[in-house]
PAKOL-643505 format. One record per atom (N, C-alpha, C): residue in three letters; x, y, z. Coordinates in steps of 0.02 Angstrom, whole numbers, plus 50000, padded with zeros to 5 digits. Example, Ala and Ser with C-alpha at 12.3 -4.5 7.8 and 13.67 -1.06 7.14 Angstrom:
BEGIN
ALA506604971650390/ALA506154977550390/ALA506604983550390/SER506424988850354/SER506844994750357/SER506455000250394/
end
This chain:
BEGIN
UNK523005175040818/UNK522935176840731/UNK523275184840713/UNK523215184740652/UNK523455192240616/UNK523075198540657/UNK522525195940671/UNK521815202740686/UNK521535199340745/UNK521625205140799/UNK521215203540877/UNK520515203340857/UNK520095201040916/UNK519325198840889/UNK519055207640863/UNK519145211140910/UNK518885218640887/UNK518985222440845/UNK519685220540792/UNK519795223740739/UNK519445218540672/UNK519365210440694/UNK518805208140649/UNK518245209240647/UNK517955212640727/UNK517125216240689/UNK517325221340663/UNK517945225940672/UNK517845233340637/UNK517965230440545/UNK518215225540547/UNK518355224340462/UNK517835222340444/UNK517235217440477/UNK516755216540465/UNK516265220340454/UNK516275226540521/UNK515715232240501/UNK515895234140422/UNK516435235640421/UNK516625239540355/UNK516495237140305/UNK516345230340284/UNK515995226140242/UNK515385226140234/UNK514955227540292/UNK514295228340280/UNK513815227840220/UNK513925235040202/UNK513925235540104/UNK513845231240058/UNK514595230440074/UNK514565224840025/UNK514435217640021/UNK514385215140075/UNK514075210240091/UNK513335209040064/UNK512925216340068/UNK512305217140051/UNK512105216739976/UNK512595221439952/UNK512585221339883/UNK512675215039849/UNK513195209639874/UNK513255203739859/UNK512585196939878/UNK512165200439905/UNK511525196039925/UNK511805191539989/UNK512005192840035/UNK512485190340083/UNK512075191040156/UNK511855190840183/UNK511655192040244/UNK512175193340301/UNK512185198440335/UNK512635201640362/UNK512815195540443/UNK513325193840453/UNK513415193240546/UNK514265193440538/UNK514625194940589/UNK515295195740597/UNK515785189340578/UNK515475185240581/UNK515845176740553/UNK515895176740464/UNK515395177840451/UNK515285178740370/UNK515695183940351/UNK515545190740386/UNK515985195240345/UNK516725193940352/UNK516955191240397/UNK517565190740407/UNK517865186540355/UNK517355181140336/UNK517455177340263/UNK517515180240219/UNK517315183740216/UNK517055188040157/UNK517765190640160/UNK517945194940182/UNK518725198140187/UNK519225194740178/UNK519375188340188/UNK519765183540186/UNK519805181840126/UNK519365179740085/UNK519275177440013/UNK519245183039971/UNK519265188140002/UNK519395193239951/UNK520145195139948/UNK520505194140017/UNK521275194840014/UNK521575188339969/UNK521245183039991/UNK521575178239947/UNK521335177239886/UNK520995180839862/UNK520905182839777/UNK521045187739754/UNK521385193039794/UNK521665197339758/UNK522475198739776/UNK522775196139832/UNK523505195239852/UNK523715196139788/UNK524435200039783/UNK525105199239744/UNK525595200139777/UNK526075197139762/UNK526535196339806/UNK527235197439753/UNK527625203439747/UNK528265205239695/UNK528975201339744/UNK529235197039731/UNK529745196339734/UNK530365196439676/UNK530945200839699/UNK531405201339652/UNK532055197739671/UNK532505194839641/UNK533075191039651/UNK533515190739593/UNK534185190239616/UNK534625188339563/UNK534715180039550/UNK534575177439488/UNK534695170539475/UNK535505168539504/UNK535955172439518/UNK536535169639535/UNK536505169039616/UNK535845171939660/UNK535805173439711/UNK535755165739750/UNK536345163439793/UNK536405155539789/UNK535675151939832/UNK535465158739876/UNK534795157739922/UNK534275154839894/UNK534235157339819/UNK533585158939764/UNK533655150039756/UNK534065147839755/UNK533885140339741/UNK533895135939796/UNK534445137839838/UNK533965133839938/UNK533405135939945/UNK532925140939928/UNK532225143339946/UNK531835137539887/UNK532065137639826/UNK531645132039776/UNK531835127239783/UNK532285123339832/UNK532355115939857/UNK531855115739904/UNK531925119539956/UNK531565120440023/UNK530805121140003/UNK530735125839966/UNK529795127339953/UNK529705126939868/UNK529575121739855/UNK529495119439787/UNK528905122339751/UNK528385124639796/UNK527985128139750/UNK528105135339744/UNK528805137839769/UNK528805143939755/UNK528925146339688/UNK529355140939658/UNK529455140739584/UNK528805137139541/UNK528565132939561/UNK528045127939533/UNK527395132239521/UNK527115135339549/UNK526375139039562/UNK526425145539574/UNK526955146739536/UNK526895156039517/UNK527155158739456/UNK526865163839446/UNK527285166239364/UNK527955168539387/UNK528215164939332/UNK529015169339348/UNK529285173639298/UNK529425180539289/UNK529685181739236/UNK530535182639236/UNK530955178639224/UNK531625180539188/UNK531865185239171/UNK532225190339200/UNK532315195539143/UNK533145197939144/UNK533555199539085/UNK534135199939085/UNK534435204539134/UNK534835207439136/UNK535265211939175/UNK534915218739164/UNK534725223239211/UNK534415228939175/UNK534825234639246/UNK535055239939220/UNK535315246239250/UNK534755248239295/UNK534965252439350/UNK534355253539398/UNK533965259739367/UNK533955263639330/UNK533485268139285/UNK532885262239240/UNK533315255339216/UNK532765254039180/UNK532275249939231/UNK532525245839277/UNK532085243539332/UNK531625248539363/UNK531825254939377/UNK531515259539410/UNK530705260939350/UNK531055261439306/UNK530715263439248/UNK529885257039242/UNK530155253139225/UNK529815247139197/UNK529375247339276/UNK529575247739347/UNK529085243439401/UNK528605250139383/UNK528985255939405/UNK528315261039405/UNK527895259939351/UNK527955257839289/UNK527575256439243/UNK526985249639254/UNK527325246839288/UNK526945241139310/UNK526365242239366/UNK526755247639405/UNK526435248439481/UNK525675253439476/UNK525755257339408/UNK525335259839403/UNK524715257639375/UNK524985253739356/UNK524055248539349/UNK523735245939403/UNK524125247239452/UNK523705244139540/UNK523305250139560/UNK522575250239541/UNK522135255239559/UNK522185257839621/UNK522185252439692/UNK522315257039749/UNK522785258739767/UNK523405259539727/UNK524045260939761/UNK524205269139734/UNK524215273739798/UNK524175279439782/UNK524935280739742/UNK524965287139706/UNK525465287839670/UNK526005289239699/UNK526045293039766/UNK526535292539814/UNK526875285439839/UNK526545282139827/UNK526605274539840/UNK527215270939800/UNK526945276339754/UNK527345270639683/UNK527985275039665/UNK528065279339699/UNK528765283039682/UNK529235281639739/
end
């Protein structure tokens, strides 16, 4: 798996107070499931590509849910300055992302 047994225990231990606040009795299996549920609920992926990229159409054929189960924002051609400005604006709304990572 992605995490070793020791890492899963450390993750579970770090969530002990969150579980208590949620009214859930603590054990390592429940804590790790709580962690996974939070990741699933909060995971966001940003993918940028050009519509003229032939690989986009190959991916959408191979993985239909890539376009069927996501929010797609089709944007006209922007120069690099516009892209950087807009991406920084939207990334600032992510509460856990430090400003140095946005730049």
